[in-house]
C-alpha positions in Angstrom: 42.7 11.9 -6.4 45.2 12.3 -3.6 44.7 14.6 -0.6 47.0 17.3 -2.1 45.0 17.5 -5.3 41.7 17.6 -3.3 42.9 20.5 -1.3 44.0 22.4 -4.5 40.6 21.6 -6.0 38.7 22.9 -3.0 40.9 26.1 -2.9 40.2 26.8 -6.7 36.5 26.1 -6.2 36.4 28.5 -3.3 38.1 31.2 -5.3 35.7 30.7 -8.2 32.7 30.9 -5.9 34.1 34.1 -4.3 34.6 35.7 -7.7 31.1 34.8 -8.8 29.6 36.2 -5.6 31.3 39.5 -6.0 30.4 39.6 -9.7 26.8 39.1 -8.8 26.9 41.8 -6.0 26.4 45.5 -6.4 29.0 48.1 -5.3 28.3 51.8 -5.2 30.5 54.7 -4.2 29.6 58.3 -3.3 30.1 61.5 -1.4 28.2 62.8 1.6 27.8 65.7 4.0 26.0 65.8 7.3 25.0 68.2 10.1 24.8 66.9 13.6 23.2 68.0 16.8 25.3 66.8 19.8 25.1 66.9 23.6 26.7 65.2 26.6 24.9 62.2 28.0 25.5 59.8 30.9 27.2 62.6 32.8 28.4 62.4 36.4 27.2 64.7 39.1 30.1 67.0 38.6 29.1 67.8 35.0 25.9 69.4 33.8 25.2 69.4 30.1 24.6 73.0 28.8 22.3 72.5 25.7 22.8 71.0 22.3 25.5 72.1 19.8 25.7 72.1 16.0 28.5 70.3 14.2 29.1 68.9 10.7 30.9 66.1 8.8 31.8 65.3 5.2 33.5 62.4 3.4 33.1 59.4 1.2 30.8 56.4 1.4 30.5 53.0 -0.2 27.8 50.3 -0.2 28.2 46.7 -1.2 25.0 44.7 -1.7 25.7 40.9 -1.7 21.9 40.4 -2.0 19.4 42.7 -3.7 18.1 44.0 -0.3 21.0 43.3 2.0 24.5 44.7 2.1 27.3 46.4 4.1 28.2 50.1 4.2 31.5 51.8 5.0 32.3 55.5 5.3 35.3 57.7 6.0 34.2 61.0 7.5 35.9 64.1 9.0 33.5 65.0 11.8 33.2 68.0 14.1 31.4 67.2 17.4 30.8 70.0 19.8 29.6 70.0 23.4 29.1 72.5 26.2 28.8 71.9 29.9 29.2 73.4 33.4 31.3 72.0 36.2 29.2 71.9 39.3 32.0 71.2 41.8 34.2 73.9 43.3 37.3 74.5 41.2 40.5 76.6 41.3 43.2 77.1 38.7 46.6 75.6 39.7 48.3 78.7 38.2 46.2 81.2 40.1 48.2 82.7 42.9 45.1 84.2 44.5 43.5 80.8 45.1 40.1 82.0 43.8 37.3 79.3 44.3 35.0 79.0 41.3 31.6 77.3 41.0 30.5 78.5 37.6 33.2 77.2 35.1 31.7 76.6 31.7 33.5 74.6 29.0 32.8 74.5 25.3 34.5 71.7 23.4 35.1 71.5 19.7 36.5 68.0 18.7 37.4 66.9 15.2 37.2 63.1 14.6 38.2 60.9 11.8 35.2 58.5 11.8 35.0 55.2 10.1 31.3 54.1 10.2 30.7 50.4 9.4 27.2 49.0 9.2 24.8 46.4 7.9 22.4 48.0 5.5 18.9 46.9 4.4 16.8 48.4 1.6 13.4 48.0 0.1 12.6 47.3 -3.5 12.4 50.3 -5.8 9.0 52.1 -5.4 8.8 54.4 -8.4 12.1 56.2 -8.2 12.4 55.8 -4.4 14.2 53.2 -2.3 14.0 53.2 1.5 16.8 51.9 3.7 18.0 51.4 7.2 21.3 50.5 8.8 22.9 49.4 12.1 26.5 49.2 13.1 29.3 51.1 14.8 31.5 54.1 14.1 35.0 54.1 15.6 36.5 57.6 15.7 39.9 59.0 16.3 40.4 62.5 17.6 42.4 64.6 15.2 42.2 67.9 17.3 40.4 69.0 20.4 39.9 72.6 21.5 38.0 74.2 24.3 37.0 77.6 25.6 36.5 78.3 29.3 34.1 81.0 30.5 33.1 82.2 34.0 31.6 85.2 35.6 34.6 85.4 38.0 37.7 84.2 36.2 40.9 85.4 38.0 42.6 88.2 36.2 45.9 86.4 35.6 43.9 83.5 34.0 41.6 85.8 31.9 44.7 87.7 30.7 46.0 84.5 29.1 42.7 84.1 27.2 41.4 80.6 27.7 39.7 80.6 24.3 39.9 77.9 21.7 43.0 76.4 23.1 44.3 72.8 22.5 43.4 70.7 25.5 45.8 67.9 24.7 48.7 70.3 24.2 51.1 72.3 26.3 49.1 75.5 25.7 46.3 74.0 27.8 48.6 73.6 30.9 48.0 77.2 31.9 44.3 76.5 32.4 44.6 73.4 34.5 42.2 73.2 37.5 42.6 71.2 40.7 39.5 68.9 40.4 39.0 68.3 36.7 41.3 67.1 33.9 40.2 68.6 30.6 42.2 66.3 28.3 40.2 64.3 25.7 40.3 60.6 25.1 41.7 60.1 21.5 39.3 57.2 20.7 35.5 57.3 20.4 33.3 54.2 19.9 29.5 54.7 19.3 26.8 52.4 18.1 24.9 53.9 15.2 21.4 53.3 13.9 19.7 55.1 11.1 17.6 55.1 8.0 16.7 57.2 5.0 15.6 57.4 1.4 17.3 57.2 -2.0 16.0 58.9 -5.1 17.1 57.6 -8.5 18.0 60.4 -10.8 19.6 59.0 -13.9 21.4 55.7 -14.7 23.1 54.5 -11.6 23.3 58.0 -10.0 21.0 58.7 -7.1 20.5 61.3 -4.3 20.4 60.0 -0.8 19.1 61.5 2.5 19.2 60.0 5.9 19.1 60.4 9.7 21.5 58.8 12.2 21.7 58.4 16.0 25.2 57.8 17.5 25.2 56.5 21.0 28.7 56.6 22.5 30.1 54.0 25.0 33.5 55.7 25.6 34.1 58.6 28.1 35.1 61.8 26.4 37.8 62.5 29.1 41.1 60.5 29.1 42.3 60.7 32.7 39.6 62.3 34.9 38.2 59.8 37.3 35.6 62.0 38.9 33.8 63.4 35.9 32.2 61.2 33.2 30.5 62.3 30.0 29.8 60.8 26.6 29.2 62.9 23.5 26.2 61.6 21.5 24.5 63.1 18.4 21.7 63.0 15.9 22.8 63.6 12.3 21.0 64.6 9.1 22.9 63.7 5.9 22.7 64.2 2.2 24.8 62.5 -0.4 25.2 61.3 -4.0 25.8 57.7 -5.0 27.2 56.8 -8.4 
């Protein structure tokens, strides 16, 4: 057999092995929803986290098990991640003609991400109708919209009259609320590591109900340009879904 025929034989054998492997694997598709509790972590001295905020997410998920207890998981989620913080440094609005100095500016962010979690998934053997699982991976996200509300006990009248409420921070409508020592624009990419686990309850046939918990620890700064203020939006999430 010449070299060309050997290469063809190896290619065909590889294709056959791949097809057999996928045929022996298990693929499942489903829908999920989740609630998340988020906060700002790893903040700089100029930012003070102001409690936890409630968000939500929904989308589709798919699991592929190449071995009975080992597989990969992928999801596409539309997620809302909220955060609230105080600026501890002295600020003034660039559009304020009075030059009022503020030390109590509070920002409440509402950011909607398109998240694509990818993870390695492990599961136990079925115990009764229950299966327990864990996963580890990462969840790149892309900001679809970012809005914020500014509050303060001493907002200048010309700023308050323009109503700095639920405005788009990455849009021209946010330019009226620019301050001298802080850039409120949001970085469009988010990259957290995720770790989680949960339980799956077999209902009938291949259909099962799944519940889980997840921690997302973000590495990317929430702000796109600000070099003084650093903050990362992390969250815990509780989810429920149906696999078919």
